[in-house]
Each structure stands twice: as C-alpha cells, then as structure tokens.
C-alpha positions as CSV (number, residue, x, y, z in Angstrom):
1,M,103.9,61.4,-78.4
2,K,100.8,59.6,-77.3
3,T,102.8,57.3,-75.1
4,I,103.5,60.3,-72.8
5,K,99.8,60.4,-72.0
6,K,99.6,56.7,-71.6
7,Y,102.4,56.6,-69.0
8,R,101.4,59.8,-67.3
9,E,97.8,58.5,-66.8
10,A,99.1,55.1,-65.7
11,R,101.0,56.8,-62.9
12,G,98.1,59.0,-62.0
13,I,99.9,62.2,-62.9
14,K,98.0,65.3,-64.0
15,Q,99.1,67.3,-67.0
16,V,99.6,70.3,-64.8
17,D,101.8,68.4,-62.5
18,L,103.9,67.1,-65.3
19,A,104.2,70.6,-66.6
20,A,105.3,71.9,-63.2
21,Q,107.9,69.1,-62.9
22,F,109.6,70.2,-66.2
23,G,109.0,73.9,-65.9
24,V,106.7,74.3,-68.9
25,A,103.1,75.4,-69.3
26,Q,100.3,72.9,-69.3
27,P,99.5,73.6,-73.0
28,T,103.0,72.5,-73.7
29,V,102.2,69.0,-72.2
30,V,99.1,68.9,-74.4
31,K,101.3,69.4,-77.4
32,W,103.7,66.7,-76.3
33,E,100.8,64.3,-75.9
34,S,99.3,65.1,-79.3
35,E,100.8,65.6,-82.8
36,G,101.6,69.2,-81.9
37,G,105.2,68.8,-80.7
38,Y,107.8,66.9,-79.0
39,P,109.8,67.4,-75.8
40,P,113.3,68.6,-76.3
41,S,115.8,65.7,-76.6
42,R,117.6,66.9,-73.5
43,V,114.4,66.4,-71.4
44,M,113.8,62.9,-72.6
45,P,115.9,60.9,-70.1
46,E,114.4,62.8,-67.1
47,L,110.9,62.5,-68.6
48,A,111.2,58.8,-69.1
49,A,112.5,58.3,-65.6
50,F,109.7,60.4,-64.2
51,L,107.1,58.4,-66.1
52,G,108.8,55.1,-65.1
53,C,109.6,54.0,-68.6
54,T,112.5,54.1,-71.1
55,I,113.1,56.6,-73.9
56,D,112.4,53.8,-76.3
57,D,109.0,53.2,-74.7
58,L,108.1,56.9,-75.3
59,Y,108.8,56.5,-79.0
60,A,107.1,53.1,-79.3
61,D,104.0,54.3,-81.0
62,E,105.6,57.0,-83.2
63,P,105.6,56.4,-86.9
64,E,109.0,56.0,-88.5
65,K,110.1,58.9,-90.7
66,E,111.6,58.1,-94.0
67,A,114.9,59.5,-94.9
68,G,115.1,61.6,-97.9
C-alpha cells in the first residue's frame, strides 16, 4: 500500500514510530508500504485515523483484483 508511505511522510512520521504505534516491527511497515504485504483489516480504521485519512484513501492507488 504505497499510500501508507505517502500519508506517513506527509505527517512527518518515521517508519519506526508507525511500527511502535501499532506494535509491529519496522520491517513490517516496510512490507505494508511495498508490495510485500497489507496491514490486517482490523488495523485499518485505526491506521487511517492515525495517518489522517480514510480507509478508502489508503486503497486509492491499489490495483483492483479481478474475481475469478
């Protein structure tokens, strides 16, 4: 979710600080910000609030997956 990085940087938050806020290791945040993984859905509301955006904003640059 490249948008996590966009909103994190816009707020001046370091990866290590975001990791500490959500109780994960900094490499986990690296994965969230790349193609390596996604935050758990239960974390998304709090993550969006912390970054000052909506959940929809976080998914804005994600490619749509085809059903099937």
